[in-house]
C-alpha positions as CSV (number, residue, x, y, z in Angstrom):
1,M,-46.7,-50.9,61.4
2,L,-46.6,-49.9,57.8
3,V,-49.8,-50.3,55.8
4,G,-50.4,-50.3,52.0
5,L,-53.5,-50.6,49.9
6,S,-53.7,-52.6,46.6
7,L,-56.4,-51.4,44.2
8,P,-57.6,-53.1,41.0
9,G,-55.0,-52.8,38.2
10,Q,-52.3,-52.3,40.8
11,P,-50.3,-55.5,41.2
12,G,-49.3,-56.6,44.7
13,W,-45.6,-56.5,43.8
14,L,-45.9,-52.8,43.0
15,V,-47.5,-52.1,46.4
16,E,-44.7,-54.1,48.0
17,E,-42.1,-51.9,46.3
18,H,-43.9,-48.8,47.5
19,L,-43.8,-50.3,51.0
20,D,-40.1,-50.9,50.6
21,E,-39.6,-47.2,50.0
22,L,-41.9,-46.3,52.9
23,T,-39.7,-48.6,55.0
24,E,-36.6,-46.5,54.0
25,L,-38.5,-43.3,54.7
26,T,-39.5,-44.6,58.2
27,R,-35.9,-45.5,59.0
28,S,-34.7,-42.2,57.7
29,A,-37.0,-40.7,60.4
30,G,-35.3,-42.7,63.0
31,V,-38.2,-45.1,63.6
32,D,-38.0,-48.9,63.6
33,V,-40.4,-51.0,61.5
34,A,-42.0,-53.8,63.3
35,A,-44.2,-55.2,60.5
36,R,-45.9,-54.5,57.2
37,A,-49.5,-55.1,56.1
38,M,-51.3,-54.9,52.8
39,Q,-55.0,-54.8,52.0
40,Q,-56.7,-55.5,48.7
41,R,-59.9,-53.5,47.9
42,K,-61.8,-52.4,44.9
43,T,-61.9,-48.8,46.3
44,P,-60.5,-47.1,49.5
45,H,-63.0,-47.3,52.4
46,A,-64.4,-43.9,53.0
47,G,-64.2,-44.1,56.7
48,T,-61.1,-46.1,57.4
49,F,-59.3,-46.4,54.0
50,I,-58.6,-50.1,54.5
51,G,-61.9,-51.2,56.0
52,R,-62.9,-51.7,59.7
53,G,-62.2,-55.5,59.7
54,K,-58.7,-55.1,58.3
55,A,-58.0,-52.2,60.7
56,A,-59.0,-54.3,63.7
57,E,-56.8,-57.1,62.5
58,I,-53.8,-54.7,62.2
59,G,-54.6,-53.3,65.6
60,E,-54.3,-56.7,67.2
61,A,-51.1,-57.5,65.3
62,A,-49.6,-54.2,66.4
63,K,-50.5,-54.9,70.0
64,E,-48.7,-58.2,69.9
65,L,-45.6,-56.7,68.4
66,G,-45.6,-53.7,70.8
67,A,-46.0,-51.2,67.9
68,D,-47.3,-47.7,68.8
69,L,-47.5,-46.1,65.4
70,A,-49.2,-47.0,62.1
71,I,-47.9,-45.3,58.9
72,F,-50.0,-45.5,55.7
73,D,-48.5,-45.3,52.3
74,D,-51.2,-42.9,51.0
75,D,-52.7,-39.7,52.2
76,L,-55.5,-40.0,54.7
77,S,-58.3,-37.6,55.4
78,A,-58.7,-36.1,58.9
79,S,-61.8,-38.3,59.5
80,Q,-60.0,-41.4,58.3
81,V,-57.2,-40.8,60.7
82,K,-59.6,-40.2,63.6
83,N,-61.5,-43.4,62.9
84,L,-58.3,-45.4,62.5
85,E,-56.8,-44.2,65.7
86,E,-60.0,-45.3,67.6
87,I,-60.0,-48.7,66.0
88,L,-56.2,-49.4,66.1
89,D,-55.6,-47.7,69.4
90,L,-52.5,-46.4,67.8
91,Q,-51.2,-43.1,66.6
92,V,-51.7,-42.9,62.8
93,M,-49.7,-41.1,60.2
94,D,-49.8,-41.0,56.4
95,R,-47.0,-40.8,53.9
96,S,-47.1,-37.0,53.5
97,G,-46.9,-36.6,57.3
98,L,-43.9,-38.9,57.5
99,I,-42.1,-37.0,54.7
100,L,-42.8,-33.7,56.4
101,E,-41.4,-35.1,59.7
102,I,-38.2,-36.1,57.9
103,F,-38.0,-32.6,56.5
104,V,-38.4,-31.1,59.9
105,Q,-35.4,-33.1,61.1
106,R,-33.2,-32.3,58.1
107,A,-33.8,-28.6,57.5
108,R,-30.8,-26.5,58.4
109,T,-30.8,-23.1,56.8
110,R,-33.3,-20.4,57.6
111,E,-35.0,-20.8,54.2
112,A,-35.4,-24.5,54.5
113,R,-36.7,-24.3,58.1
114,T,-39.3,-21.7,57.0
115,Q,-40.4,-23.7,54.0
116,V,-40.7,-26.9,56.0
117,E,-42.6,-25.2,58.8
118,L,-45.0,-23.6,56.4
119,A,-45.7,-27.0,54.6
120,R,-46.1,-28.7,57.9
121,L,-48.6,-26.2,59.4
122,E,-50.7,-26.2,56.2
123,Y,-50.8,-30.0,56.5
124,L,-51.7,-30.0,60.2
125,L,-54.3,-27.3,60.1
126,P,-57.2,-29.5,58.9
127,R,-55.9,-32.4,61.0
128,L,-55.7,-31.0,64.5
129,T,-58.0,-33.7,65.8
130,R,-55.3,-36.2,65.0
131,R,-53.8,-35.8,68.5
132,W,-50.2,-36.0,67.5
133,T,-47.4,-33.4,67.5
134,H,-44.1,-33.1,65.7
135,L,-41.3,-35.7,65.7
136,S,-39.4,-35.1,68.9
137,R,-35.7,-34.6,68.3
138,Q,-35.0,-35.3,71.9
139,V,-36.7,-38.6,72.4
140,G,-36.5,-39.8,68.8
141,G,-40.2,-40.9,68.5
142,I,-43.1,-39.6,66.5
143,G,-46.0,-37.9,68.2
144,V,-47.6,-37.6,71.5
145,R,-51.1,-38.8,72.1
146,G,-53.7,-36.9,74.1
147,G,-57.0,-35.1,73.6
148,E,-57.8,-31.4,73.3
149,G,-61.0,-29.7,74.1
150,E,-62.9,-27.8,71.4
151,T,-61.9,-24.5,72.8
152,Q,-58.2,-25.4,72.7
153,L,-58.6,-26.7,69.1
154,E,-60.1,-23.4,68.0
155,A,-57.3,-21.5,69.7
156,D,-54.7,-23.7,68.0
157,R,-56.3,-23.2,64.6
158,R,-56.2,-19.4,65.1
159,M,-52.5,-19.7,66.1
160,L,-51.6,-21.8,63.1
161,R,-53.4,-19.5,60.7
162,K,-51.5,-16.5,62.1
163,R,-48.2,-18.4,62.0
164,I,-48.9,-19.5,58.4
165,R,-49.5,-15.8,57.3
166,Q,-46.2,-14.8,59.0
167,L,-44.2,-17.6,57.3
168,K,-45.6,-16.7,53.9
169,R,-44.4,-13.1,54.4
170,D,-41.0,-14.4,55.5
171,L,-40.8,-16.6,52.3
172,N,-41.7,-13.6,50.1
173,K,-38.8,-11.7,51.6
174,I,-36.5,-14.7,51.0
175,E,-37.7,-15.0,47.4
176,R,-37.0,-11.3,46.8
177,T,-33.4,-11.9,48.0
178,R,-33.1,-14.9,45.7
179,Q,-34.3,-12.8,42.8
180,V,-31.5,-10.3,43.5
181,Q,-29.0,-13.1,43.6
182,R,-30.3,-14.5,40.3
183,R,-29.9,-11.1,38.7
184,G,-26.3,-11.2,39.8
185,R,-25.8,-14.5,38.0
186,R,-27.9,-13.8,34.9
187,D,-24.7,-13.6,32.7
188,A,-23.4,-16.9,34.0
189,L,-24.1,-20.3,32.5
190,Q,-26.4,-22.0,35.1
191,V,-26.9,-25.8,35.4
192,A,-29.3,-27.4,37.9
193,L,-29.0,-30.9,39.2
194,A,-32.3,-32.7,39.8
195,G,-33.4,-36.2,40.4
196,Y,-35.1,-38.8,42.6
197,T,-33.9,-38.6,46.2
198,N,-30.7,-40.6,46.7
199,A,-30.0,-40.7,43.0
200,G,-26.6,-39.2,43.5
201,T,-27.1,-35.5,42.7
202,S,-25.0,-34.4,45.7
203,T,-22.1,-36.7,44.8
204,L,-22.2,-35.4,41.2
205,F,-22.4,-31.8,42.6
206,N,-19.2,-32.4,44.6
207,Q,-17.4,-33.9,41.5
208,L,-18.3,-30.9,39.4
209,T,-17.6,-28.2,41.9
210,R,-15.3,-29.7,44.6
211,A,-17.8,-28.4,47.1
212,G,-17.4,-31.2,49.6
213,A,-21.2,-31.2,50.4
214,P,-22.3,-34.0,52.8
215,V,-23.3,-37.2,51.1
216,E,-25.3,-39.9,52.8
217,D,-26.9,-43.1,51.6
218,R,-30.4,-42.3,52.8
219,L,-33.5,-40.6,51.5
220,F,-33.7,-36.8,51.7
221,A,-30.2,-36.5,53.1
222,T,-30.1,-33.0,51.4
223,L,-32.8,-30.4,51.7
224,D,-31.1,-27.1,51.2
225,S,-30.2,-26.0,47.7
226,K,-26.5,-25.3,47.2
227,L,-24.9,-23.1,44.5
228,R,-21.2,-23.4,43.5
229,R,-19.0,-22.6,40.5
230,G,-17.4,-25.4,38.6
231,A,-15.2,-25.6,35.5
232,L,-16.5,-27.1,32.4
233,S,-13.3,-26.4,30.4
234,S,-10.1,-24.4,30.8
235,D,-12.0,-21.2,29.9
236,T,-15.6,-21.9,30.8
237,V,-17.2,-21.9,34.3
238,A,-20.8,-22.6,35.2
239,V,-22.9,-22.1,38.3
240,F,-24.2,-25.5,39.5
241,A,-27.3,-25.8,41.7
242,D,-28.0,-28.9,43.8
243,T,-31.7,-29.1,44.9
244,V,-34.0,-31.2,47.1
245,G,-34.7,-34.7,45.7
246,F,-37.9,-35.8,44.2
247,I,-40.1,-38.7,45.4
248,R,-43.3,-40.4,44.3
249,K,-46.4,-39.0,46.0
250,L,-44.6,-35.9,47.0
251,P,-47.0,-33.7,49.1
252,H,-48.3,-30.9,46.9
253,H,-48.1,-28.4,49.8
254,L,-44.4,-29.3,50.2
255,V,-43.7,-28.6,46.5
256,A,-45.5,-25.2,46.9
257,S,-43.5,-24.3,50.0
258,F,-40.3,-25.2,48.3
259,K,-41.2,-23.1,45.3
260,S,-38.3,-20.7,45.8
261,T,-35.8,-23.5,46.1
262,L,-37.2,-25.5,43.2
263,E,-37.1,-22.3,41.0
264,E,-33.4,-22.8,40.8
265,I,-34.3,-25.6,38.4
266,T,-36.8,-23.5,36.4
267,F,-34.3,-20.6,35.9
268,A,-31.4,-22.9,34.9
269,D,-30.1,-22.9,31.3
270,L,-29.8,-26.7,31.5
271,V,-31.2,-29.3,34.0
272,L,-29.2,-32.5,34.6
273,H,-31.8,-35.1,35.4
274,V,-29.8,-37.7,37.4
275,V,-31.3,-41.3,37.5
276,D,-29.9,-44.1,39.7
277,R,-29.7,-46.7,36.8
278,S,-28.8,-49.5,39.3
279,H,-32.1,-49.1,41.2
280,P,-34.7,-51.8,40.5
281,Q,-37.3,-49.2,40.0
282,W,-35.2,-46.8,38.0
283,Q,-37.8,-46.4,35.3
284,E,-40.5,-45.4,37.7
285,Q,-38.1,-42.9,39.4
286,L,-37.3,-41.5,35.9
287,D,-41.0,-41.1,35.2
288,V,-41.5,-39.4,38.6
289,G,-38.7,-36.9,37.9
290,E,-40.0,-36.1,34.4
291,A,-43.4,-35.5,35.8
292,V,-42.1,-33.1,38.5
293,L,-40.0,-31.2,36.0
294,Q,-43.0,-30.9,33.7
295,D,-45.1,-29.7,36.7
296,L,-42.5,-27.0,37.3
297,G,-42.8,-25.9,33.8
298,V,-39.3,-27.0,32.7
299,E,-39.1,-27.5,28.9
300,A,-38.1,-30.9,27.7
301,D,-35.3,-29.5,25.5
302,K,-33.6,-28.0,28.6
303,V,-33.3,-31.4,30.3
304,M,-30.3,-33.8,29.9
305,T,-30.9,-37.3,31.4
306,L,-27.9,-38.9,33.1
307,F,-27.8,-42.6,34.0
308,N,-25.8,-42.6,37.2
309,K,-24.0,-45.4,39.1
310,S,-22.8,-47.0,36.0
311,D,-20.1,-48.7,38.1
312,L,-22.9,-50.9,39.6
313,V,-24.4,-51.8,36.2
314,G,-22.7,-54.3,33.9
315,E,-21.5,-53.1,30.5
316,T,-23.6,-55.7,28.6
317,T,-26.8,-54.5,30.3
318,R,-26.4,-50.9,29.3
319,P,-28.8,-50.0,26.4
320,S,-27.8,-47.4,23.9
321,G,-29.7,-44.2,23.7
322,E,-29.6,-40.5,24.3
323,A,-29.0,-40.7,28.0
324,L,-25.3,-40.3,29.2
325,W,-23.8,-43.0,31.5
326,I,-21.8,-41.7,34.4
327,S,-20.6,-42.7,37.8
328,A,-20.6,-39.7,40.2
329,R,-18.8,-41.8,42.8
330,T,-15.8,-42.9,40.6
331,G,-15.9,-40.0,38.2
332,A,-16.4,-42.2,35.1
333,G,-18.0,-40.3,32.2
334,L,-17.7,-36.8,33.8
335,E,-15.4,-35.4,31.1
336,S,-17.9,-36.6,28.4
337,L,-20.6,-35.0,30.5
338,K,-18.8,-31.6,30.6
339,R,-18.3,-31.7,26.8
340,S,-22.0,-32.6,26.3
341,I,-23.0,-29.6,28.5
342,L,-20.9,-27.2,26.5
343,K,-22.2,-28.6,23.3
344,R,-25.8,-28.2,24.4
345,L,-25.3,-24.7,25.6
346,E,-23.0,-23.4,22.9
347,P,-25.8,-21.6,21.0
348,N,-26.5,-19.5,24.2
349,G,-23.2,-17.8,23.8
350,F,-21.8,-18.5,27.3
351,D,-18.0,-18.3,27.0
352,G,-16.4,-17.5,30.3
353,E,-16.4,-16.7,34.0
354,P,-19.7,-15.7,35.8
355,D,-19.6,-12.3,37.3
356,A,-19.1,-11.6,41.0
357,S,-22.1,-13.2,42.7
358,G,-20.6,-14.1,46.0
359,L,-20.5,-17.8,45.1
360,P,-17.6,-19.9,46.4
361,A,-15.1,-20.7,43.7
362,T,-13.9,-24.1,42.8
363,S,-10.9,-25.4,44.7
């Protein structure tokens, strides 16, 4: 069961769009969606977020449908989750928890696994009474219900705090390694690709570098940042970085844990902000991306906006403006993009190959 809340000034259609994205996130986690519910309130209910009456109604509907999990499109407090689980007789998860579970599934490298585990444990620490564990990769379902005694909870909290301290030390070591690698690339032109999840950054990365990185039509298909060299002209090569996608309501602890990965964006000479212009909510996704880049401290004059998936947008509907139109899938507009990158970075004096940094070359 997916649950959304509509507040004054927030139209119902917008909540429905957010639930559409929550549906895609849920499916990305390997979970089927039985139904969706939306509640209208002046303010969130302090104890249950949606109100006890609505919670009881959702619980009855879930029972009839055979649903065993309720996912809310907003963050819930530990007490709200506890109260909701008692009323619904279901396991309860919020949007941040769902995103974290997807990240647990997708993390592949040591750095990504460390970052995700840290974010997840910091999220779980105040919510241990929630009575659910991680998404089981073996059985493909979320959580396991069951109670713990107070003594066990305290022991778990101590264990989590100890593990969090260790993970932070591990990430500090990884960050020092990244700093050494960045020093080895400091004379190279560096371009970072950023954008809303599933906007096409990985496809564009492959076009620019011939990297052959996996591309899937699902949210957060890519977590690990990738670095490859790619030619901008016959005598100019850049280092391109593909990073984790953005999303609305991205958990702040996840951003903090992925600091070392996202810093590839902040250290770049130019950031290509890729926007899926064919998406119905492209403007909101553009706004989310700009907000995240601003939060990361990226200066506006270092950002070049790209309208991707031009092959899915009719010529007559394309407005003129500063943004470049490309299709990462077909390669349309890529030569113009390369020329624009060179023009933007020409004053920086980059004019050739990056030094030996251990990066795979273009094919």
